[in-house]
N, C-alpha and C positions, 0 to 999 in steps of 0.2 A: 767644134768649142765655137762661142764668140772668142775671135782672136784679139779681138780690140780690146774689149773686155777685160781679156785676161793679161791687157797690159797695168792694169792698174794695180795688179800684185805686188808689183815691184815695187819695193820700200820709196825708191826715187821717183817714183812717177807725182804728176800733181794731184791739188784735191780731184779735180773733174773724174780723171782718170781711176781714181780711187776708191770715188762714188759709185761709180761706175761696174765697178767691179764686186765691190760691196752689195748694191742691188743684182748684178749677175747671180752671186752665190746665193743669196735670200731666192731667187727666183729659179735656179738648181734644186733648192731642198722643199720647192712645193712639187718641183717637176716629176711627173711617173717612172720616166725613165734616163733620166739626165745620168744617175749612179752607174748605170750601165758604161754610159762612154767615159765617163772618168775610172773605172775598174778596169777598161780597154785600155787607156790612157797609160796607166799603172804595170798592165800586163802587159803592153808591148812596147812598153818603154818612150812612147810618142815622143811625149817632153824632155826637153835636156833643162828647160829650166827650173831651178828649186822652188821656187815661189808657188808652180805652175802643178808641182808633183803637192806639193804639203796641200793645195786646195782641193786638189784630188782627194786626198787623203781624210780632208774636212769632211768633204760629201758624202764620199763613203761611212765614214764616223756618223753623220746624223741620218744616214738610213737605218746603220745596224741600232744606234738609241732609239730612234725615235718611231722607225717605218717597219720595223723587219719581219713583224709579224703579218704584213698584209704582200709580201712576197710570195711567189708561188714555191714549192721547192728545188725545181728546177734554178730560179732565178738564188736561192739561200745558196746550190751548191757553186751556182759560176760567183758569188764573194767568198767563197770558201779557196777555190781552185786560185782564183785574183792573187789573195794575199800567197798562197805557195808560191805561185809562177814571179811573183814579185821576189821575193826570198830566195828561191832559187839563183834569179838572176843575180840578188846583192854579193854570191861568191866567186861571178865573173864577169862583171863588170871590171872597167879600168881604175877605177877609183871608186873607192866605199863615199854612198850616202854623208853628205850634211848630219850634224848629231843632232837637226831639231827635227830631220824627216825623220829619222832612226828612229828616236823619241813616238815623236806623231804617229807612225807607223805599230810600233807598239805597245800603242795605247789604243787603235783600232783589233789589233791580234785580243790583245785582252777582253776588250766590250764582246767581241766575236765569240771569244771563250768562256765570258758567265752566260752568255744567250743560249750556247750549243753544247757547253760541253758534258751537260747530262741528258741530254736527250738526244741530238744529232750526230755530235764529235768526240764523242770518246777517247778518242786515238789522238786528240789534240797536239798534248809532250809528244809522242812518241812518231806521231807523223811530220815533228817540225823535227824532232831529233835527228831521224830518218835523212831528214833535207839536208840538214846543216853538216852532223857529223862531226871531227877535231878541225871545219877549217873555218881560220879566225877571227872571219868576217864573220860567217853565219851565227859562230858560236856568241860574238858581242850581241848580234839580234836576238838569238835566245836567250839570254841572262837579261838582254831590257825587256821585252816581254814576262819574261817572269819577275820581276821587279812592278813593270804596269798588270801585273795579274794579283800581286799582292798588295800592290795600291786600292786596286778593287775590292779583294776580301778583307780588308784590315782598316785602311785607310778613308774609309767612304765619308765621305762628304755631301751630305744629301741635299740639293739646292732646289725647293719646295716655295712655294706662293704662300700657300695657306698653312696654320699651325698643324690644322688635322691631317691636310694631306702631306704634310713631313712627318708627322709621326706613322702614318698608316704606312708610306713608302721606307720610312725607316726599319718598320718593325717586317714589311716584306724585304725588304732587301739584307736584315739581320739573319732570319732567316733564310732568306739563299744563300745566303755566304756560308753561312753557316753547315749545310746542304754540300756543298762543293767544296770546304774544306774536309770533313766528313768524308767526301767520295774519291778527293785526292790521295785522304792517307791514305786507304784502302787502296786504289787501284793503278796510282803512278807516282808518288813520291818516294820508294823505298829507292827507285828506277831515277829520280830525278835527283834524289842523295850522290847515288854512285854517278851520275852523270857529273855533278858537280868534282866529285874528287877526282875522276878522267882530267877535268880541265886544269886545277889548279895542279895535279901531278905532270903536265906536260905540259904547260904555261911558265907554272914557279918562273923557271929559270931564265927564259927568251922570250915574255909578252908580261911584263909586270900593270897594264892597262889593261888584260882580260882578267890577271888573275885577283887585281883590287874589285873587278866588278864582281867577279862571282863570289868573294869573299862576301861581298856587300848582299849576295840572295843570301848566302846563308845566313846572315847575322839577322836580316830581315825575315827568314822562314822559320829560325830558329826558333822566335816564341808558337809555334803554333803547329810543329812537326813531333813527333816520337822525339825524347833530348837524344836517346842511346845512337840514333842513328847518326849523331855530328860528336857526340861526349862520349864517343869514345878510341883506342889507343890512337888506330892509326890515323884518323881525324886532327884527335888533339897533337899529335907529335908533328903533322903535318902543318896545323898554326903555332905550332911554340917555336918551329923552323925558322916561320915565316915573320917571328917576333928577332929574328937577328938578320934581316933583308932589308935592306934602309928604305927601300921603294916600296916593301910591303907590309912591314909592322905598323904601319896606322890601322891600316883596315883591317889589319888582325888581331889589332888591341879590339877593335869596336866589334868583331867579332865572340871575341872570348868572353866580351863584357854582354853580349845576350844568351850566351851560355851560362854566364854567371848568373844572369838574371832570371835566366827562368825556373819556374814554380815548381821544387819536388821535392821529396822526402827531407828531414833538416838533418840528418847523419849522413846520409848518400851525399846532403848539397854540401857539409862541411869537409867529407874527403874528397868530394872533385877540388872545393877551390885550394882544400891543402895539398894535393897533390900538383896541381899548375901554379901555386906558390913555388915548391920546392926549385921548381924548373926553371922556373925566369930568375928566382936567387940564382942556380947554382949557373946561368948563362948572361950573369952578373947585372941584368934588368932592375935589380935594388939599389946597384951604386949612383945614387940622383947626380952627386957631385960632381960624374967623370962626362955626365951628357949635357950637350949641349944645342941641342935640337928641340926647343919649347915647343913647337908643334906636336911632335911625338909625345912628349911630357902631358903636353896636356893630357889626350887620347888612354897616356898610361897611365894618369892623375883616377881621370874617369873610370881607367877598369880597376883600381886600386879598390877605389873609392865603393865599385859594383862586388867586389869580394868582402869589401870591409864588412858592406851595407847587408850582403847576403849572409856573413856571417853571425850577422847580430838576429837577424828574423829567423835562425835558424833557433841562435840560443833562448830568443823569446820561447817561440813554440815548442821548445825540450822543457823547459822552466814548467810553462803551460802544461804539459804531458808529466809533470813531476820525474823525469827521466835528468835526477841531480846530476849523475855521472858522466853520461853524454853533455850538457851543460856545462859541467865544468871543463871537460874538452876542446869544445867549441872554443868556452872565455879563453884557455888559454888561446889558442889560436887566434884568437883575437888579439890578445895583450901582446902576441909576436909579432902584428904589424903595425902597434903604437907604432914605432921608430921609422917606418917608413913613411906611414901618414904624418909625423911631426915635415920627415927630409919637405916633405911635397907640401905642408902647409905654410911654412916657413920661406918656401922659394920664393926669390923675386917677382918674376913672373906672378899677373896675381891672375890669368886664366887657371893656370897649375895649380893655384891656393885656393880656389876658390871651385873648382873639381872634386876638390877630397872633404869640404867640410860637411857634407854629408853624413859622411863613417863619423866623422871627431862628433858632432854634435849627437848622434847615437850612440856613442862608447860614452859621454859622456852621462848619457841616460841610463845607461848600464850603471855605471859609476854611482848613481844617483839613489838605484834603487838595493844597492848592498847593503848592506848592517854597517859595513866598515872598511874603509880602505887601506890592502894592504902599502908599505913604504914605496914599490917602483908605483903602484896605481894613484899615489899622492902624488911621486915626481910626475907621472903625465898629467896630471894636473896644473901642475906647477909651468910645467914646459907647453903645455897648451895656451897657457895663461899668457907666457910671455910672448910666444907666439902671434897669438892675437893682438898685443900689444906693439907688438914688433910694427906689426905688416897693416894696422889701422893708422900708420904716419902716409902723408903726403910725400908723394916723390917730389924730384926737379921740375921733373917736365908738367906739372899740373897748372893751368891758367888758369889763374882765377877770376880775371878780367872779362876772359873771353870761353867759359864755359862750354866744352861740344861735345862728340860723342865717347869720347876715352873719359873726359872727366864723367859723363853721365853714371857710366860702367864704372868706374871706380868709387861711382858714389852709392851704387846697388850694392856692388863687392860689401863695404865700409855693413852696409844693412846686416848684411849675412853674420857678419864679423861682429855682431853686436846683439845676437840670435844666439850665436854661440860665447859671449861673453855672460847674458841674461843666464845661461843652461853654467856656465861655471858657477856664475853664483849659488843656486839652484844647490850644485855638488856639493863646494866651500865658501860660504862667502865670507869666515875670516880669512882666509887665505887670500880670495878676491880684494878685500877691502886693504890686508898689510902689503900687496904686491901691488896698487893701483898708489896706498899712501907714500911707499920707499921710493916709485917712479917719481909723484909729484914734487913729493919734498926735493930731492935730489935735483929735476931739474926746475924746479921755482926756487931753488939757492943761487942755482948762478943761471938766470933765464937770459941778463943780459948780453952774455956768450955762446949762447947754445942757437943751433940752426931751429926757425921757424917750425921747422915741420914740428920735431919732438918737443918747444912746447906746447903749439897748437895739440900736441896729442897725448899731452899731460893732462891741461885741462880737459879736451873732449874724454877724458877717464873720468876724472873727478863727476862731471857734468853727467856722465850715462851708469856710474855708481846711482843715480836717482830713482832709474826704472829698472836695476838693476836687484839692487835692494828697496822690495815694495814696503811702502810704510801706507798707511790710512792718512789721506789728503795733505802728505808731501811733510808729515808730523817727523822728519830726521833726526832734529836735536832736542827730542826728548825717546823716553823707553830706553831702551838697548845701551847704560852708558859707554860702554866700550867702543862702537859702534857711532853713538853720536858723538864723544870726542874727537873721534880721529875725521868725521866728515867737520865739525863744529874748528876743530887744528888746521884742515885745509884747506877750509873757506876764507879763516883769518888770513892765512898765507897769501891765499890769495888775492885780498884784497888789499891787503898790507906792501905786499913785495911791489909794487908798482909796474908790475908784468902790464898793465893795461895801456902803456907807453909803449907797445913792442911795436917797432915800424912793419909790422904785415898784416893784411886785414882779415886771413883766419885765425892770428891769434885775439884783433881785437875782438871780433864776434865771436868766438867760443867764449870771450872774457864775458861778453854782455848778456848771452845768452845761461852760460852758469852760474851768473849773479840772479836773473830772473827764476831760472828754474829751484835754488834754493833760496824763495827770496824768505823763508821763516828763520831762517839764518839772522838776521838783520833786526827781528822781533825779540831774539833771545842775546844777540848783540849792537843794541840801535847807533852804539856813537860811531860805526862805521859806515852810516848811512850818509852823511854829507861826503865823506871819499870816492865813494862810489857817484851821487848826484851830478859831481862835477867833472868823473870822466866819462860820463851820460852827455854834461851840456858843453862841455868844449871841443876840440880837436880831435879827442879819441872817439866820439861817438856823434853828436849831430851838425859837427862843422867838422869833420873827417873828410879828408880829399875825395875819398872813393864813393859814388854815389849810393852804391851796395850797403855800405857799413850804414849811411846816415839815413834810407830808406827804413832798412831792418832795425835798429837804434830807436828809431820815430815808433815802432809798433812796441819793441823791449820797452822803455824806457814810458810809455802807457801803461803796459802791465804792470809795471813793478811800482808807479805809483800808484795803482789801482791796488793792489794787496799789500801796501805798505799804509794804505790812507793814514788809520790813529798814528803813526809814527813820525807822519810829514808834518804837522802844525808847525813845528818851529823853523822849514825852510820855505815857506809858499809863499813869501812876499818875494824872496831873494830868486825863489825860483821863476817865478812869474814874470820880475823882471830880465833874465834873463832869457826868458823863450821871446824877449816880444819880438826880438827882429824875425821869429821864425815867425810868427803869426802873421806877418804882414803878405797884404792880399797882393798878387803880382799883376799889375796892371799890363796888359798887351801890349802896351806902344814902348815901355822902359826898356825893352829888351835888355832888362838886368836876368841874371841866369839866377832864380831864388835856390837856396841851397837844398829845399826839401819841395819836390812834387806836391802835387795839389792832394792827392790821394795820403800823402804822408802826414800832412800839414793837419786833415784829420783828426791824428791821433796826437799829436798838437795839443789842438783845440779841445779834444777828449779830457786830454791830460790836466788843463788846465783847468776845466770845468770841474772835473774831479777834484784840484787840488781845493776850489774857491768853497764845493757841496759840501763837502767832508768835513772843513777844517772849525775847529773849536768856536769862530768868529761868530760875531753877532749878526741879525739879520739883516741889520742896517752896512755894515761893512760887507758881509756877503754881498748885500745887492753893490755896491758903489764897487767891489773890484769885478762882479760881472758887466756891470756898466762900461767899466771902462776895457772891459775884456770883447764888448761886442761893440761899444759906439764907433771905434775907425770904422769895423767892417758894413754898418749902416751908413756912412758919410761918405765912403768910397761906394757903396751901392748908386745915392744918388745921384753922385758924379757920373758914372757907370754908363746908369740908365738911361739918363740925359744926350751920354755923347752914344749912346747906341739910336737912341732916337733920329739920331739927326747923322748917322754915315751910313755912306751909298756904296762903300765896297761889301760884298756879299763876304771876303776873307775877315775883315774885319767885323764884320758883323757879328761872325761866328765866335769870333776871340772871345769880342766882347761881352757876348750872351752865357759865353763859357763861363767868364770870370764873376760874373752875376750868378751864375750857377754854384759857382765857388763857396763865394757869400752867404747866397742860402744856405750853403749845406755845411759851411762849417756851425752856422750858427747853432742849425739843427742838432751839430755832432755836440755842442757843448751840454744841447738839454737831456742827454744820455746818461748825467751825472748823476741827476734827479733820481731817487726811488719812493717806494711807499714812504719810507723812514722820513727821507728827506724830501718833502714836496717841494714845488716850485715858491707855493704859497708861504707855506714855511720857513725858508730863505729869507722870501722877500724879494724874490726876482719876477715874481709877475710882470710890475709893470715894463721890468725892460723890453722883456719878450713883447710882451702887449707893442712896444715900440717898434719892436726887428717886424711885427708883424706889418702894424701899417705903412711901416718903409719898406716893405716886400712885395705885397698886395698891386701896389702899380704896376708891377711887370704882369701882370696879369691883363694889363688892356693895352701893351706895346703891341702895335701889329708885328713887328721883326721877329724872327728866330722864336717864334711862340710853343713851339716842342719844347726846345732847351728849357723855356724861363718856366714853361707851367706845372712843369715835371720839377723842377724845381722849390716852386711854391708848393704844390701838391704835397710834395714830401715832408715842408717844413711843417704846414697845417695839420699830415696825420701827426706829427709829434707833438703840436702843440695842443690838439683835440685832446691828448691822454695826458701832459704837462700841467693845461690853464684850463682842465678841461669845460665849464661854463661860461669863464669868460672867455671864453673862445669865440660863443655863438652868435654874438652881435658880425662879428666879419663874415660868418660865412656865408649869407645869403648874398653881398655883394661881390664875393670870391665866385661863389656857385653862377651868379649872373654871367662874369666874365668868361669863365674858364665853358659856359656851352656858348659861346659866341664862335661862329665860323670854326666848329670845332671836326675832327672827320674820327675814322671809324677808333683809332688807336688812344688818340685821345678821350674820348668818352670812358673807352674801357678800363684806363686809368681812372680818371674822374669815379665813374660808379663804387666803386670801392672804398673812396673817401664819404661817398654819402651813405651807405653802407654802417662801417664805423660811425659816423656821427647818430643814424640814427637807432643800432642796437648799444650805442652809449647811453645819448640821453631821451630818449625814447618818447614819453607823450609830452617833454619840454619842446622837442623839435616837428612838433607836430602841425602846430601851422605854417610853418617853416617850408615842410615838405606836402602839404597840400596846397602851397601857391605855387612849387616849382616840379609840382609833380607832373605835367603835363607837357610843360617844356622840356624838358626830360627826358618822355617821351617823345614828342615829337623830334629832337635834334636825334633820337635813336633810329626811328622809324624813317625819318628820312634817311638816313644813310643807310640802313638794312638795304632798302629800295631803290639805293643808285646803282644803273644796269652795269654790267661787269662782265670782262671777254670769256666767254665759252671757259678756257683753260688757265684761266689766272689765278693757282693756286693759291698764289698771296694775298688775293683780293679774298677770298673763299675763306680761307682761315680767319683771316681778323673778322670776317662775318658771322663765320661763326662762332668767335670770343666774346664778340661782340652781343649777340642772343645771350649768349652762358651769362655775361656780367648783367646785363639786363635780368633776365630771370633770375638772377640770384639778389637781383636787388625787390623786385617784389618778394622772395623768400625773407629777405630781411623786415620788409616794411611787415606782414602780415604775420613771422613771423618773433616780431617782436610787439605785438599785440593792436597794432595798429592799422585795421583794417577801414577804418572811419576814410585813413586818407583816401582810402581806393574810391570806399562809399559816397564821397561828397567832391567827384569830382564830374557828377553829372552821367544819368543814363547813358548815353550816346558811348561818352569816355569810356563808362565802367564796362560795355558791352566790347569794345575792339580789344578792351585791353583782355578781360574772359576770352577770348574767343584767341589771342596771341597765346594766352597761356594752351589753350587745347591744341593750337597748330603744334607748339612747340611739343607737345606730348606725344602726338601724333606722326604728325610729316614730318619732319627730320629726325633721320638717323643720327643722331647724338646722344647717344643713352645717358652721357653728363646732364645735358640741356632737361631729357625726357624725366630720369628721376627730382629733379628741381623743381621740374614743373608738376608732377604727382604731385609733391610735398606741399606749393603754393594750393594747389586742389584741393587736400586734405583739410589741410586747416583754412579756407574758406570756407568746407561744407560745414567743418568744425566750428566756427564761428557766426555762418550764416545758414546752415542748411536747418536749424530749429523749425518750429512752425513759427514763432515770432522773426523770422530770417528775414531781408527785401525783399519785397515784393516780386515775383517771376524768377526768385532765384532756384527756389521747390523745382520750375517747369524747366531751367538749366542746367538742372543737374541731372534730370533724366534724360533729358534732350540731347546732352552734350558731355557730361563727363560721364557716366554713365556707360554710351559707344564709345570713348578714349581710351576705358582703362581694357577694351577687347579689341579693339580696332588696334592698339600699339601692340601691343605683344602679337596679334596673330601677320605681321606685318615681318615680310621675309629679311626684311633688314635686322630684324629685331634676333640679335645672335646670344644663344643663351650658353655660349663656350665664353664671351667676354663678362670679364667681371662687374663691371660697370653698369651694364644692359641687367644682370643679376639684381644690382641694387637699384636700376629702376625698376623692373617688378616687382621686387620687395616694397617700395614705396606705393605702386599703384593697386595693391593687394591693400597694404596698409587704406589708401584710398575707397575704395569698397567697402571696408568695414568701417569706415568712419561713414557713411553714408547709411549702410545699415543700421549704427546706433545712434545717429541723428533723425532716420523715417522709418526705422522698425518695420511691421510687417508690410507696411506702406511698402516699401524698395520690393519685397522678396516678391510680394504679387507682382510689382511691375514687373520683376526678371521672369518668372513663372508663365507672366501670363502674357506678357507686350513683347519684351526685347527681343532673351532669347530665340523665343517660335519664329520670329522675326529674322532671323540669322538661320533657322534650319536645322536648330540643334534637336538632335533625340529628347524624350521626352524623361530619360531615363537619365540622362546630365544633367538636363537642368536640375531633376530630384538631386543626384548628386551633390550639384555645383553650393544650389541651395545650402544644404545639410552641411556645407563645407566652411558659409560664410558665415553661417548662423553658431560656429563653434565657439565658444568661451576663449579659446587661445589661437592668438592672431597669427601664433609660430605654423600650427594647421594647416588652416587657411592658405597662408606663403606658400607652405613646402604642395600643398595641393595645387595653388594655381602655377607652381613651376613642372612639378610633373605635366601636368596635362599639357599646358602649352609646349615645351618639350614636345611632347607627343604627339602633339599638333602640328607643329615646325617642321618634324623629321620626315 
């Protein structure tokens, strides 16, 4: 082998050596006999370097995986002998191989197993067992090979290039794996199980590592072998014995879990679980409070969860089968585990608690199905409820300012607990409500002297009731009097207790989340609105010391005001005055750290807009307030735009452009307050927004930071088209002219939706404008599309593809809005060029989304122009270009009918042909029968069949025919 190249295998080698080693590996993979060199190196232990040994196994792995069938029988025998020789050497070497080499060797053995076991190497396991006997190193390799075989047969993740080959490979491998497992069950599994028993018996007291490995193998295989081979007295007794050995009990736990998890007859399953439980209990394992090994308890909790869920699955099956006596016995067995379940659920370690939640959830599901609960069951429900309330509580270590992995895990754990709470509400809503009310009232009475986590969880429980006790449209304060009264009392306590002043971010946030969740309370008791508004507006909310609280409060404040707009009238001007400083645009040069980020300010501007628009003020007053809101933005915008024009430093230019963009965004956001009932016109605000337009549009002619500025103004125009309607039209030509100057693919791509919006909304009103800007827009598009790009520049190719789609979408909007005259009036040469681009889009580009759009355009043009009175020469164009496109596109190899978008493109292609037939009648059929289809050498009977399908009145018949026909031709 190339010794110099092999030096690059060392992790400490420099980049050049590593590159050379990689190239050498690729070279060996395609070489005919390189694997033999590697096989010899392994069999004769030529190399001592671990990375070279690993490399040799990789080459062998590649040979077996991809080129094994090319080998002669003698060569295949050589690979088998190499592996057995290497295995024999493991027991004689002074030092064991590194773990990563043993694992790679096991993978190679497993690959050879799946390739040869059914044909050439039926004694695979017996040969390995005869070599390793009970030698510890040999046993280690034997167990690793077993795990690798299980991974091949059970955990197989097949990765392939195309979807079709993926499913084919998956089906083939699934069938092969089933056959392998069936053959193993017949020929060798009993012997393998016996070998496992011997290994466990021999090593359980003197080699815990091998014993744990063996238990892992048993746990893996038990899911697909005959359970009676394992679930018998000698095996179970040994496993239960391991439960008392500290170094073995975690693996023994997992092994027992797999046994319990195995599908079997419900009565037998109940007996098995019960016998296990008796022995575990007598061994003292149910005394959770005396156990301080949390890692073991997490595994034990998983085992108890498995046993509980197995019993519940048995109960469900027995009920379904009508065996009430056995079901009752199983239910008693389940009830007997509840005390243990509760101990684990309430455990201070969240992993231990989390592992038992499944059993707990399923147990509550049983109780939900029972017609009446016993006193003990009611007590169990209450105990689970108390456990959930306790476990929802944050601990002292939770880092609220810098949440990491531990905090994320607790958030996920809380979500699990919430599901339990929801299930508790289904079992006993009255009990849940009473329990939450008790905890809430007790805590809120003394919140000043109570720890933050207890205050937070009390409010959190009230918040959670909103989903746990579902109602229509949040109407928690009507209907059921008991519930409505309880929730109303708790909400009243929440807003009057002063708890919003608690000095902890978690409590503050929970307070605001809850008042917004129960906004309907304030419709019932509006006298509390001022109290909550003040909390939002002062140091507790929008002016809190924590940026996290300020940010979340900005969003919640917006929601609160929107939901209570009818009740907000008395407070509007006071609120607008109080938020004045939060609305200020922060220019980049003043160095002042604003309280809110620009994203947060968007919510404040929207809130201000909602307050003004939904007020009961006159249109004149609304206009004054809206002008007061937007004038400072316009003034700042003018000043900042002048500064940007003079700025030299690029960083400063960017900062100024961002600030200008924020100003436009804020003005745009205020317009979200308007609706069909409260339009800009009705509120007397048209003039203000027209002033904004006049202020912002000059930014389009700024030569600096064009992308940022154009994006902001474009978004504002989108909003104004909706809000100002035809009043915006005078501004569109000038804006469009600026946006088409020096534009790139992305600019055009984002500009076209604006033109589409104008076209679709105003239709013939904008026809003169569209006719005027049609060719300038198209020229700008064609110019960008024709720009040369590097062959491998994926980004540029994608940008062009998206621009092409936008271009076709524009043509679709124009034709679909009944304005084909916009195209027709562009002069014959331009019209022809446009039509050819559509034909090209339908046929030449393998982009089904664009193809679909092109066929929609073509069918629309045929519908509009394809009759006897259509433009001169169009009928000729239909036959010379549109008809051929309908055949050429689907017959291309890139036209993949396995793709949903392509199927839609074919459907539109069918519609185009149907439209041609509809407009041209028998002439179309005659052309197809006598000229076009014969020119493609289509058989006469197929031509006849095609034309009959085309003439069917039901379009679906022709669509389905075309799909089947194209599929058969492309296959």
